[in-house]
VEXDREN-2710 file (C-alpha; in Angstrom, 1 decimal):
% VEXDREN-2710
k/r/px/py/pz
1/MET/-53.8/-14.0/37.5
2/SER/-49.9/-13.5/37.2
3/ALA/-48.3/-12.5/34.3
4/THR/-45.8/-15.0/32.6
5/PRO/-42.3/-14.7/33.8
6/ILE/-39.7/-12.5/31.6
7/ARG/-36.1/-13.1/32.9
8/CYS/-34.5/-9.7/32.3
9/ALA/-30.6/-9.3/32.1
10/ILE/-29.6/-5.8/33.1
11/TYR/-26.3/-4.6/30.6
12/THR/-24.1/-1.7/31.2
13/ARG/-21.0/-0.5/29.6
14/LYS/-18.1/2.3/29.5
15/SER/-16.0/3.6/26.7
16/SER/-13.0/4.3/29.1
17/GLU/-11.6/2.4/32.1
18/GLU/-11.2/5.9/33.9
19/GLY/-13.3/5.9/36.9
20/LEU/-14.1/2.4/37.3
21/GLU/-11.8/1.9/40.3
22/GLN/-14.1/4.1/42.5
23/GLY/-16.5/2.1/45.1
24/PHE/-19.3/3.4/42.9
25/ASN/-19.0/4.1/39.5
26/THR/-20.9/4.5/36.4
27/LEU/-21.5/1.0/35.8
28/ASP/-23.0/0.9/39.0
29/ALA/-25.4/3.5/38.5
30/GLN/-26.4/2.1/35.0
31/HIS/-27.3/-1.2/37.1
32/GLU/-29.0/0.7/39.8
33/ALA/-31.2/2.5/37.5
34/CYS/-32.2/-0.6/35.5
35/ALA/-32.9/-3.0/38.1
36/ALA/-35.1/-0.1/39.8
37/TYR/-36.6/0.1/36.2
38/ILE/-37.3/-4.0/36.1
39/ALA/-38.7/-3.8/39.7
40/SER/-41.6/-1.0/38.7
41/GLN/-42.5/-4.0/36.0
42/ARG/-42.6/-6.6/38.0
43/HIS/-46.7/-7.0/37.8
44/GLU/-45.7/-7.6/33.7
45/GLY/-43.7/-10.6/34.8
46/TRP/-40.3/-9.0/34.5
47/ARG/-37.4/-10.9/37.0
48/PRO/-34.2/-9.9/37.0
49/VAL/-31.4/-12.7/36.8
50/ARG/-28.5/-12.4/39.4
51/GLU/-25.4/-12.4/36.9
52/ARG/-24.1/-8.8/36.0
53/TYR/-23.2/-8.0/32.5
54/ASP/-20.8/-5.0/32.8
55/ASP/-17.9/-3.9/29.8
56/GLY/-15.9/-1.0/31.3
57/GLY/-13.4/0.0/28.9
58/PHE/-15.1/-0.9/25.6
59/SER/-16.1/0.9/22.8
60/GLY/-19.8/0.8/21.7
61/GLY/-18.4/0.7/17.9
62/ASN/-18.3/-3.0/17.7
63/THR/-20.0/-6.0/19.3
64/ALA/-16.4/-7.3/20.6
65/ARG/-17.1/-7.4/24.1
66/PRO/-17.0/-10.1/26.3
67/ALA/-19.7/-9.4/28.6
68/LEU/-22.0/-8.6/25.4
69/GLN/-21.2/-12.0/24.2
70/ARG/-21.6/-13.6/27.0
71/LEU/-25.6/-12.3/27.1
72/LEU/-25.7/-12.7/23.5
73/ALA/-25.3/-16.4/24.2
74/GLU/-27.3/-16.9/27.0
75/VAL/-30.2/-15.3/24.3
76/ASP/-29.3/-17.7/21.6
77/ALA/-29.7/-20.2/24.9
78/GLY/-33.6/-18.8/25.2
79/ARG/-32.5/-17.9/28.7
80/ILE/-33.0/-14.5/28.2
81/GLY/-36.6/-12.9/27.5
82/MET/-35.8/-9.3/28.3
83/ILE/-32.3/-6.8/27.7
84/VAL/-32.4/-3.8/29.7
85/VAL/-30.0/-1.1/28.8
86/TYR/-29.6/2.9/30.3
87/LYS/-29.2/4.2/27.2
88/ILE/-29.4/2.1/23.6
89/ASP/-25.9/3.8/23.0
90/ARG/-24.8/1.7/26.1
91/LEU/-25.8/-1.3/23.9
92/THR/-24.2/-0.1/20.5
93/ARG/-23.5/2.7/18.7
94/SER/-23.4/1.3/15.3
95/LEU/-26.6/0.8/13.2
96/ALA/-25.3/-1.7/11.1
97/ASP/-24.4/-4.0/14.4
98/PHE/-28.1/-2.5/15.8
99/ALA/-29.9/-4.4/12.6
100/LYS/-27.9/-7.4/13.6
101/LEU/-28.6/-7.6/17.1
102/VAL/-32.4/-7.0/16.6
103/GLU/-32.8/-9.9/13.8
104/ARG/-30.6/-12.2/16.4
105/LEU/-33.0/-11.5/19.1
106/GLU/-36.1/-11.1/17.3
107/ALA/-35.2/-14.8/16.2
108/LYS/-34.9/-16.0/20.0
109/GLY/-38.5/-13.8/21.2
110/CYS/-36.1/-11.6/23.1
111/SER/-36.6/-8.0/23.3
112/PHE/-34.5/-4.9/24.9
113/VAL/-35.6/-1.6/26.7
114/SER/-34.0/1.5/27.4
115/VAL/-34.5/2.9/30.8
116/THR/-34.4/6.8/29.7
117/GLN/-36.0/6.5/26.6
118/ALA/-40.1/5.5/26.9
119/PHE/-39.6/2.7/23.8
120/ASN/-38.7/-1.1/23.2
121/THR/-38.3/-3.6/20.5
122/SER/-41.6/-5.5/20.8
123/THR/-43.2/-2.5/19.2
124/SER/-42.9/-1.3/15.3
125/MET/-42.7/2.2/16.5
126/GLY/-40.0/1.3/19.1
127/ARG/-37.6/0.1/16.3
128/LEU/-38.6/2.8/14.2
129/THR/-37.6/5.4/17.4
130/LEU/-34.3/3.2/17.9
131/ASN/-33.4/3.5/14.2
132/VAL/-33.6/7.1/14.4
133/LEU/-31.6/7.2/17.7
134/LEU/-29.2/4.8/16.5
135/SER/-28.4/6.9/13.4
136/PHE/-27.9/9.6/15.6
137/ALA/-25.6/7.9/18.0
138/GLN/-23.3/6.4/15.0
139/PHE/-23.1/10.0/13.8
140/GLU/-21.8/11.6/17.2
141/ARG/-19.4/8.5/17.7
142/GLU/-17.9/9.3/14.1
143/VAL/-17.7/13.1/14.4
144/ALA/-15.8/12.3/18.0
145/GLY/-13.6/9.7/15.9
146/GLU/-12.8/12.5/13.7
147/ARG/-12.5/15.2/16.3
148/ILE/-9.8/12.7/17.8
149/ARG/-7.8/12.0/14.4
150/ASP/-7.7/15.7/13.8
151/LYS/-6.5/16.3/17.9
152/ILE/-3.6/13.7/16.9
153/ALA/-2.6/14.8/13.6
154/ALA/-2.5/18.6/15.0
155/SER/-0.6/17.6/17.9
156/LYS/2.0/15.1/15.7
157/LYS/2.4/18.4/13.6
158/ARG/3.9/20.2/16.5
159/GLY/6.3/17.0/17.4
160/LEU/4.5/15.7/20.5
161/TRP/3.9/12.0/21.5
162/MET/0.6/11.0/21.1
163/GLY/1.4/7.5/22.9
164/GLY/1.7/4.1/21.4
165/THR/4.2/1.8/21.8
166/LEU/7.7/3.7/23.1
167/PRO/10.5/3.3/20.9
168/LEU/13.7/1.7/22.2
169/GLY/15.9/4.6/23.3
170/TYR/13.4/6.7/24.6
171/ASP/10.8/6.9/27.9
172/ARG/7.7/9.1/28.6
173/HIS/8.3/12.5/30.5
174/PRO/8.2/12.0/34.5
175/ASP/5.6/14.3/34.5
176/PRO/2.1/12.9/33.0
177/HIS/1.1/16.1/31.8
178/GLU/4.2/16.9/29.2
179/GLN/3.6/14.6/25.7
180/VAL/7.3/14.6/24.9
181/LEU/9.8/11.3/25.3
182/VAL/13.1/11.7/26.9
183/VAL/16.2/9.5/25.9
184/ASN/16.6/6.6/28.1
185/GLU/20.5/6.6/27.8
186/ALA/21.3/3.0/28.3
187/GLU/18.9/2.0/25.8
188/ALA/20.1/4.8/23.3
189/GLY/23.4/3.5/23.5
190/ARG/22.2/0.2/21.9
191/VAL/20.1/2.1/19.4
192/ARG/23.4/3.7/18.2
193/ARG/25.4/0.6/18.3
194/LEU/22.5/-0.6/15.9
195/PHE/23.2/1.6/13.3
196/ASP/26.8/1.3/13.5
197/LEU/26.4/-2.0/13.1
198/TYR/24.3/-1.8/9.8
199/GLU/26.6/0.4/8.4
200/GLU/29.3/-2.1/8.8
201/LEU/27.5/-5.0/8.1
202/GLY/25.5/-3.7/5.1
203/CYS/22.9/-6.1/5.1
204/LEU/19.9/-7.0/7.3
205/SER/20.7/-10.7/7.5
206/ALA/24.0/-10.1/8.4
207/LEU/22.7/-7.3/11.3
208/THR/20.2/-10.1/12.4
209/ALA/22.7/-12.6/12.9
210/ARG/25.1/-10.4/15.2
211/VAL/22.4/-8.7/17.0
212/THR/21.3/-12.9/18.1
213/GLU/25.8/-13.1/19.0
214/LEU/25.2/-9.6/21.2
215/ASP/21.9/-10.8/22.7
216/LEU/20.7/-7.6/21.8
217/ARG/17.1/-7.1/23.1
218/SER/13.9/-5.0/22.3
219/LYS/12.3/-2.6/25.2
220/SER/11.0/-4.0/28.1
221/ARG/8.1/-2.8/29.5
222/PRO/5.4/-3.9/32.2
223/ALA/1.9/-5.1/30.8
224/ARG/-1.4/-4.6/32.8
225/ASP/-1.6/-7.3/34.8
226/GLY/2.1/-7.1/35.6
227/ARG/3.7/-9.4/33.2
228/GLU/6.7/-8.4/31.2
229/ILE/6.5/-7.5/27.4
230/GLY/9.1/-7.2/25.2
231/ASN/12.9/-8.0/26.0
232/ARG/13.1/-10.5/23.1
233/LEU/15.8/-10.4/20.6
234/LEU/15.4/-8.0/17.5
235/GLY/14.2/-9.6/14.3
236/ARG/14.6/-8.7/11.2
237/GLY/11.7/-7.0/10.4
238/GLN/11.8/-4.9/14.0
239/LEU/15.5/-4.3/13.0
240/HIS/14.1/-2.7/9.4
241/TYR/11.6/-0.6/11.2
242/LEU/13.9/0.6/14.0
243/LEU/16.7/1.6/11.3
244/THR/13.9/3.6/9.7
245/ASN/11.7/5.4/12.4
246/PRO/12.3/9.0/11.8
247/VAL/11.9/9.4/16.0
248/TYR/15.4/8.6/16.3
249/ARG/16.2/11.8/13.8
250/GLY/14.2/13.9/16.5
251/ARG/11.0/13.6/14.3
252/THR/7.7/12.5/14.8
253/ARG/6.0/10.6/11.8
254/HIS/2.0/10.8/11.1
255/GLY/0.8/8.7/8.1
256/ASP/3.2/9.3/5.2
257/ARG/3.9/12.7/6.8
258/GLU/7.1/13.9/9.1
259/HIS/7.4/16.9/11.4
260/GLU/9.9/18.3/13.5
261/GLY/9.7/16.9/17.0
262/GLN/10.4/18.3/20.4
263/HIS/12.5/15.2/21.7
264/PRO/15.9/15.1/21.1
265/ALA/17.6/12.8/18.5
266/ILE/19.7/10.2/19.1
267/ILE/21.2/9.4/15.2
268/ASP/22.7/12.5/13.6
269/GLU/21.4/13.7/10.1
270/LEU/24.6/12.1/8.3
271/GLN/24.2/9.2/9.9
272/TRP/20.2/8.8/9.4
273/SER/20.7/9.7/5.8
274/ARG/24.1/7.0/4.9
275/VAL/22.0/4.0/6.3
276/GLN/18.4/5.4/4.7
277/GLU/20.7/5.3/1.3
278/ARG/22.0/2.0/2.0
279/LEU/18.6/0.5/2.8
280/ILE/16.7/1.6/0.0
281/ALA/20.0/0.6/-2.2
282/THR/20.0/-2.9/-0.9
283/SER/16.1/-3.0/-1.2
284/ALA/16.5/-2.3/-5.1
285/ARG/19.8/-4.3/-6.0
286/LYS/20.1/-5.1/-9.5
287/ARG/19.9/-9.5/-10.5
288/GLY/22.9/-11.4/-9.4
289/GLN/23.9/-8.5/-6.6
290/ALA/21.9/-9.7/-4.1
291/ALA/22.4/-12.4/-1.8
292/LEU/19.1/-13.9/-2.7
293/PRO/19.0/-13.2/-6.5
294/ASP/16.0/-12.5/-8.7
295/SER/14.3/-10.9/-5.8
296/ALA/11.6/-8.6/-6.9
297/VAL/12.2/-5.4/-6.3
298/LEU/8.5/-4.5/-6.8
299/ALA/6.8/-6.9/-4.6
300/GLY/4.1/-5.3/-2.5
301/LYS/4.1/-2.2/-4.2
302/LEU/1.7/-2.8/-7.3
303/VAL/-1.9/-3.5/-7.5
304/ASP/-4.1/-3.5/-11.0
305/GLU/-7.2/-1.3/-12.0
306/THR/-9.1/-3.6/-9.7
307/GLY/-7.4/-3.5/-6.6
308/ASP/-5.4/-6.9/-6.7
309/ARG/-2.1/-6.9/-5.6
310/LEU/0.7/-8.1/-8.6
311/THR/2.2/-11.2/-7.1
312/PRO/6.1/-12.1/-8.4
313/THR/6.4/-15.7/-10.3
314/HIS/8.0/-17.3/-12.2
315/THR/8.4/-19.7/-15.1
316/ARG/11.2/-22.0/-16.0
317/LYS/12.1/-23.1/-19.6
318/GLY/15.4/-25.5/-19.4
319/GLN/18.0/-23.5/-17.5
320/ARG/16.2/-20.0/-17.9
321/ARG/14.3/-18.4/-15.3
322/TYR/11.4/-16.2/-16.7
323/ARG/10.0/-13.7/-14.0
324/TYR/6.4/-12.2/-14.3
325/TYR/4.5/-9.9/-12.3
326/VAL/1.0/-11.3/-12.1
327/SER/-2.5/-10.0/-10.4
328/HIS/-2.8/-12.5/-7.5
329/ARG/-6.5/-13.9/-8.3
330/MET/-4.8/-15.4/-11.4
331/ILE/-2.8/-17.6/-9.1
332/ALA/-5.1/-18.1/-6.2
333/GLY/-7.7/-19.0/-8.9
334/THR/-8.9/-19.7/-12.2
335/ALA/-7.5/-17.8/-15.3
336/ASP/-8.9/-14.3/-15.7
337/PRO/-8.8/-12.5/-18.7
338/THR/-8.6/-8.8/-17.4
339/GLY/-5.7/-10.2/-14.8
340/TRP/-2.2/-8.6/-15.8
341/ARG/0.7/-10.5/-16.4
342/LEU/3.9/-8.3/-16.9
343/PRO/7.4/-9.7/-17.7
344/ALA/9.6/-8.7/-14.3
345/ALA/12.7/-7.3/-16.1
346/ALA/11.0/-5.6/-18.6
347/LEU/8.7/-3.7/-16.1
348/GLU/11.5/-3.0/-13.4
349/GLN/13.8/-1.3/-16.5
350/ALA/10.9/0.4/-17.6
351/LEU/9.6/1.8/-14.5
352/ALA/13.2/3.1/-13.5
353/ARG/13.4/5.2/-16.9
354/GLY/9.7/6.3/-15.8
355/VAL/11.1/7.3/-12.5
356/ALA/14.3/8.7/-14.4
357/ASP/11.9/10.8/-16.3
358/HIS/10.1/12.1/-13.9
359/LEU/13.2/13.0/-11.7
360/SER/14.4/15.0/-14.9
361/THR/11.4/17.0/-15.5
362/LEU/11.1/18.0/-11.4
363/ALA/14.7/19.3/-12.2
364/GLU/13.8/21.3/-15.1
365/SER/10.3/23.0/-13.8
366/HIS/10.6/23.6/-9.9
367/MET/8.2/21.3/-8.8
368/LEU/10.2/19.6/-6.2
369/LEU/10.3/21.8/-3.3
370/ALA/6.8/22.7/-1.5
371/ARG/8.4/26.5/-0.8
372/PRO/10.7/27.1/-3.7
373/ASP/14.3/27.8/-2.7
374/LEU/16.3/29.9/-5.0
375/ASP/19.7/29.7/-3.3
376/GLN/19.4/25.7/-3.3
377/HIS/17.8/25.5/-6.6
378/ALA/21.0/25.0/-8.4
379/ASP/22.6/22.4/-6.1
380/LEU/19.0/20.6/-6.2
381/VAL/18.9/20.5/-10.1
382/GLU/22.1/18.7/-10.2
383/ARG/21.1/15.9/-7.1
384/LEU/18.0/15.4/-9.2
385/ARG/20.1/14.9/-12.5
386/ALA/22.6/12.5/-10.9
387/LEU/19.4/10.3/-9.4
388/ALA/17.5/10.7/-13.0
389/ARG/21.4/9.1/-14.6
390/ALA/21.3/6.6/-12.1
391/ALA/17.9/5.2/-12.3
392/ARG/18.5/5.0/-16.3
393/SER/21.5/2.7/-16.0
394/ASP/19.6/0.2/-13.8
395/ALA/16.5/-0.5/-11.4
396/HIS/18.8/0.9/-8.8
397/LEU/16.4/3.6/-7.6
398/LEU/13.2/1.6/-7.8
399/GLY/13.3/1.6/-3.7
400/VAL/12.0/4.8/-3.9
401/ILE/8.9/3.7/-5.3
402/SER/6.1/3.2/-2.8
403/ALA/3.0/2.2/-4.6
404/GLY/1.3/2.1/-8.2
405/GLN/-1.5/1.2/-9.8
406/VAL/-1.3/-0.4/-12.9
407/GLY/-3.8/0.4/-15.8
408/ARG/-4.7/-0.1/-19.7
409/ASP/-2.6/2.8/-20.5
410/ARG/-0.7/4.2/-17.3
411/ILE/0.5/3.3/-14.1
412/GLN/-0.1/5.9/-11.3
413/LEU/3.1/5.9/-9.8
414/THR/3.7/7.0/-5.9
415/LEU/7.3/7.9/-4.5
416/ASP/7.9/7.2/-0.7
417/ARG/8.5/10.9/0.5
418/ASN/10.7/9.9/3.0
419/ALA/13.1/7.6/1.0
420/LEU/13.4/10.4/-2.1
421/ALA/14.1/13.4/0.8
422/ALA/16.6/11.1/2.1
423/LEU/18.9/10.7/-1.0
424/LEU/18.1/14.4/-2.0
425/GLY/19.5/14.9/1.8
426/LEU/16.2/17.3/2.5
427/SER/13.5/17.1/5.2
428/PRO/10.2/15.4/4.2
429/ASP/8.1/18.3/4.9
430/ASP/10.4/20.2/2.0
431/LEU/8.7/18.4/-0.9
432/ALA/6.0/19.3/-2.6
433/ASP/3.0/16.3/-2.4
434/ALA/2.5/17.2/-6.6
435/ALA/6.0/15.7/-7.0
436/LEU/5.4/12.4/-5.3
437/ALA/2.4/11.2/-7.4
438/PHE/2.9/11.1/-11.3
439/PRO/1.4/8.8/-14.1
440/VAL/3.4/6.9/-16.5
441/ARG/2.4/6.1/-19.9
442/MET/2.1/2.3/-20.7
443/SER/1.7/-0.3/-23.7
444/LEU/1.8/-3.9/-23.9
445/THR/2.5/-4.4/-27.4
446/ARG/4.0/-6.9/-30.2
447/ARG/7.1/-6.2/-31.7
448/GLY/8.9/-8.5/-34.2
449/ILE/7.8/-12.1/-32.6
450/GLY/7.8/-11.4/-28.8
451/ARG/5.7/-8.6/-26.6
452/ARG/7.2/-5.6/-25.6
453/LEU/6.7/-3.3/-22.4
454/VAL/6.6/0.0/-23.4
455/ILE/6.3/2.7/-20.6
456/GLY/6.5/6.7/-20.6
457/GLU/7.9/8.4/-23.7
458/ARG/9.3/5.1/-26.3
459/PRO/13.2/5.7/-26.7
460/ALA/14.2/5.1/-30.4
461/GLU/15.1/1.6/-30.8
462/PRO/15.4/-0.1/-34.2
463/ASP/13.8/-3.7/-34.4
464/ARG/16.8/-5.2/-35.9
465/ALA/14.9/-8.2/-37.1
466/LEU/12.8/-5.9/-38.8
467/ILE/15.7/-4.0/-40.1
468/GLU/17.4/-7.1/-41.7
469/HIS/14.1/-8.5/-43.4
470/LEU/14.5/-4.4/-45.1
471/ARG/17.9/-5.2/-46.0
472/ARG/17.1/-8.8/-47.8
473/ALA/14.3/-7.3/-49.4
474/HIS/16.5/-4.6/-51.2
475/ARG/19.1/-7.1/-51.8
476/TRP/17.0/-9.5/-53.4
477/LEU/15.3/-6.5/-55.3
478/GLU/19.1/-6.2/-56.6
479/ALA/19.5/-9.6/-57.6
480/LEU/16.2/-9.7/-59.8
481/LYS/17.1/-6.4/-61.5
482/ALA/20.3/-8.5/-62.4
483/GLY/18.6/-10.7/-64.2
484/VAL/18.3/-14.0/-61.7
485/ASP/15.1/-15.6/-61.8
486/ILE/12.8/-16.2/-58.6
487/ALA/12.9/-19.9/-58.2
488/SER/16.9/-19.5/-58.5
489/LEU/17.0/-16.8/-56.0
490/ALA/14.6/-18.6/-53.1
491/LYS/16.9/-21.6/-53.7
492/ALA/20.2/-19.8/-53.1
493/GLU/18.7/-18.0/-50.1
494/ALA/16.9/-21.5/-48.7
495/VAL/13.5/-19.8/-48.5
496/SER/9.9/-20.5/-50.8
497/GLU/9.2/-18.8/-53.6
498/GLY/5.9/-17.6/-51.9
499/CYS/8.0/-16.3/-48.5
500/LEU/10.2/-14.4/-51.2
501/ARG/7.2/-12.7/-52.9
502/VAL/5.7/-11.5/-49.9
503/HIS/8.9/-10.2/-48.1
504/LEU/10.2/-8.5/-51.3
505/GLN/7.0/-5.9/-50.5
506/LEU/9.9/-4.2/-48.0
507/ALA/11.7/-3.1/-50.8
508/PHE/8.7/-1.1/-52.0
509/LEU/7.8/0.7/-49.0
510/ALA/7.9/4.7/-48.9
511/PRO/10.9/6.3/-48.1
512/ALA/9.9/7.7/-44.9
513/ILE/8.3/4.3/-43.8
514/GLN/12.1/2.8/-44.5
515/ARG/13.7/6.1/-42.6
516/ALA/11.6/5.2/-39.5
517/ILE/12.1/1.4/-39.6
518/LEU/16.2/2.0/-39.8
519/SER/15.8/4.6/-37.1
520/GLY/13.9/2.7/-34.9
521/THR/10.7/5.7/-34.9
522/GLN/8.1/3.6/-36.2
523/PRO/5.0/3.3/-34.7
524/GLU/4.4/0.3/-31.7
525/GLY/3.0/-2.7/-33.2
526/LEU/4.6/-2.2/-36.9
527/THR/5.0/-5.7/-37.3
528/LEU/6.8/-7.6/-40.4
529/HIS/3.3/-9.1/-41.0
530/ARG/1.4/-5.8/-40.8
531/LEU/3.9/-4.8/-43.4
532/THR/3.1/-7.4/-45.8
533/ARG/-0.1/-9.2/-45.4
534/PRO/-2.7/-8.2/-46.6
535/GLU/-0.4/-7.1/-49.8
536/MET/0.9/-3.5/-49.4
537/PRO/-0.3/-1.4/-51.6
538/SER/2.2/0.3/-54.3
539/ASP/0.5/3.8/-53.5
540/TRP/2.6/5.7/-50.7
541/GLN/-0.2/8.1/-49.1
542/ALA/-2.2/5.0/-49.0
543/GLN/1.0/3.0/-47.0
544/TYR/1.2/6.0/-45.2
545/GLN/-2.5/5.8/-43.9
546/ARG/-2.1/2.1/-42.9
547/THR/1.1/2.4/-41.1
548/GLY/0.1/5.8/-39.5
549/LEU/3.5/7.4/-40.7
550/GLN/3.6/10.7/-42.5
551/PRO/6.0/11.6/-45.3
END
C-alpha cells in the first residue's frame, strides 16, 4: 500500500546578494541538496512541488521576505505538508519568529525538516532540538550584528565613509576599496550657494521658497532597476538636514558624536558656526519675534517619567491664550492623574535659567572639556558666562536642549553636543560627556492664588499679594491700638469682621517669618491660607515649626 502523498516545498535563502549572478549559486546548491533529500523519502510519500521559493539578499532576522510569505500563504491554504530547508537558520534566525512559525505550521498540519540536521518538527524531540539550535543561531546573528556595528563605529571614528545615501556635493571614491568621499565640484557649488542664501535670508521658510524659484534640486542617483532617484526640489526638512550635516565641514557623524573626516570640507568653519548659531537662534525665538508666534520651542524634546512625550497645546479665555506642555496620553485618551500639564511659558523660562545655572557651573568647575586646556580656559569661561547671561535674560538658548525627562522632583536634561560646540567655537569632540547631561530640580507648587513652576535653586522672589496682606494687617493693628473698634474698621476696609480677625494674625507673626515674606525667601507653598488656617499659634517657636522657618 503506497503512503499518503506529502507535498514538499523547498525554501532557500542567502543573506547577501553577492554571487547570486553566477550560473550556479548557493541558492541552487541548497535547492539541489533539498531535492535529493525529498527523493530519498519518496517511499514515505514525499513529493516536491514545482514552484521554487528562493530569497536572495534577505536577512534571517525577520520574516519580511517575499518568497517566505508566498510559501506561508500556500501553507495557510493547506497546499503544503512539509517545508524542506538546507539548514534551520535558512528559515529563520530568530527564536521568537521560530515560535510563531511553528504555531502557524502546526495549525495547518505542516512540518518542516532540515536536510543537514537530523530532526523535524513532527516530533517533540525535534522541536526541542530546534529550539536549542535556534538559540545559538540567534546568538550568532546578534554577535555578528555587534561586530558590524563596532566596525562601523571604529571606521567612522577614523573619518571613513561607511556607505548610505551620498550627500549632495560628494561622490564615492573612484577606487571601490577606498572608503573616502570625494568632492563633486558642480554639486559643491550648489551646497555653498545654499549656505550663502540661508545667511542672506536667515529663515528656512524663505530659503525653501527661494530654492523653488531657483530650481535647486537634490542629488540624482540611479536605482538598481535603472530608475533615477532624487533630482527633486529641496524641501524645508531636507534643507535643515543639509545645513546641519557636519560632512560639509569635513567631519563624519556617528550617533551624537562627530569625528574628523578624511574627506575635504566644502564649508569653512566660520560660515558653519554662523549658520549653526542662526539656526539655533531661530529655533528658539521668543514669543512675538517669530513669523509663527507662540511656537513651542520644546516640542518633541520632553518626555515624562513613563516615556510619554509632552505635547504642546493651548486654551483660550477671552482674548488671552494659555499654552501648556501636556503628556500625550491626556490628549489622545482619557484624563490621567499621572500625566503632566505644565505651563509652557513658565517651563521655558525656568529651563532657560536651569541651562544658565549649568553653564555657570561648567565655567567655574573646569568640567566643560574632555581634556582640560589651561591655555584656553579664561576665554572659555568668558564665553560660558556670556551664554549663561543670555539664557537668563530670555529663552534664546533653549535650542541647545536636545532631550529632557520630566520627573516628580527634577528634569533630566541633555544638551545637543553639536549645537553647544558651535556656540562656543569648539569641536564637538572637545566637550566632555558629563557636561552634556545634568538634572535640574523641579517643583510645581501653589503660590498665592495660582500654581508656580520652580526649576533649580529658587531665586528670591517676593510674593506681592502676601506682602500686601502683611502690610494691611499691621495697618489694622495700628488702627485698633488707636481705639478704632473692629466693626467700624471692617466697614471702612470693606471686609467682613471675620476676615479682618483672621488676617490680623499676620501682624503677630514672628519677626523672622515676616522678614522672609518681605524678602521673598519664605518656603514654597507658604500661602495666606497656611498662615491663617487653622489659627496660627501665638508662640513664635510653634510658628517656626509650622512654617519650616528658623529664627
